[in-house]
Residue, then its C-alpha position, 0 to 999 in steps of 0.5 A: x170355967x171360961x177364961x174371963x175377958x176384960x169385960x164380963x159376959x163378952x167371952x166366947x162362951x158367953x156370946x154363944x149363949x147370948x146368941x143361942x138364947x135370942x134365936x127362936x126355934x121357929x126362925x130355924x124352922x124347928x117345931x115349937x112344942x107346947x109348954x116349951x120354956x126356952x125362948x131360944x134354941x136349946x143346946x142340942x138344937x144348936x148342936x144339930x144345926x151346926x153339926x157338932x156334938x152337944x158335949x162340944x157346945x157345952x164345953x164351948x159355953x162353959x169355957x172348957x173349949x176355947x179354940x174351935x176350928x174355922x169350920x166349926x165357927x162358920x157352922x155355928x155362925x150359920x146356925x145362930x144366924x149371925x150378921x156378918x159383923x157378928x160372925x167376924x166377932x165370933x171368929x175373933x173371940x175364937x182367936x181366928x182371923x175373920x174371912x176377908x172381904x175378897x174371900x168366898x163366903x160360906x155364910x148365909x145372912x140371917x134374912x136369907x136363912x129366914x126366907x129359906x126356912x119358909x120355903x117348906x119342902x121345896x127342894x132348895x140348896x145354897x152353894x158358895x161361889x165355887x159351887x161348894x154346898x153350904x146348906x140344904x133342906x129336907x126337900x133337897x135331900x128327899x129329891x136328890x139324896x142326903x149329902x150329909x154322909x159325904x165329907x164336907x170338902x167333897x160336897x161340891x157340884x163342880x167336883x161331881x160334874x167333872x169327877x177326877x179319876x172316876x171318883x164317887x158322886x157326893x151330891x145327886x145320889x140318884x141318876x140325873x139327866x138334862x136337856x142339854x148336858x153340854x150346855x150345862x157343863x159349859x155354864x158351870x165352867x164359865x161360872x167358875x171362871x167368873x168366880x176367879x175374877x171376883x175372888x182371885x186370891x181364894x185358895x179353895x177356888x184355886x185348888x178346885x180349878x187346879x185339880x179339875x184341870x189336871x184330873x178331868x179332860x172335859x173340864x180342861x177342854x172347857x176351861x181353855x175356851x175362856x168363856x165367862x158367864x153365870x149358870x142361871x137355869x136348867x131342866x132336869x129329870x131325876x130318876x127317883x128310886x121310890x117315885x120314879x122319874x121327876x122332871x123339874x125346873x132348876x133355877x139359880x139365884x145369886x146373892x149379890x157380892x157374896x155370890x152365894x147361889x140359891x138353887x131351887x128345884x120346882x115342878x109345873x104346878x098341878x102336874x104329875x111331876x109336882x105330885x112326885x116331887x111332894x112324894x119324894x120329900x116324904x119317901x126319900x131318905x130321912x134328912x133334916x135341914x142342914x146349916 
């Protein structure tokens, strides 16, 4: 049984149940079957969205698991679409220190999640300030390949862009070409330098910069220039294995102080590329929206 808190119904398991019950499946872009009794998410739906087992969700709600890791808490907060205050409360209930205000955030605000859920099969992903992938949808997985098989720590655009020791690619699984690769390389590095000014004490960012500087000559050369800028847009051609080359516009939108980066891939309306992009969402590897 769940360890009782001072006030009944306010412990970790009780709050997870409360937040699960209040979130309709439509808000998480899940289909709603006719005759469904549960107004909120089912345990298996929360488990799938958070990337944990159903048994673990059951043990959390029943109080048989009381100390989830920070990565699990972050995934649950995203899946439950918690506000920042609610996310911090969840951390404290799990006996963890909430992320500091000056820490890089992997948390998607509820409003952003609702907007993303309504984009349908448009290829879209969300990256943290250090280009760590934190969310993607079916369209993204269909266009570039499903990154879920890669370890979460390695799902980083900068790591793919500047591999260390010839390491494997973890995000874009098909060949990608760009109009000006050198310009994009410089933009990514200068954007990371901008992040070091906003989050100077963040360990994950510091480790990333240190590893890429030591292990990738191209990154090290660009880092020494000292340029500071944001990566906003690009044009790419993805050599999709099922539908052939697809040329897309890549736009990067940044979410305020959190520096979350919403990356959207679109094609010219009415073009052959748009048709291929739609086919890629169907013909690509099976994937589900990830939170």
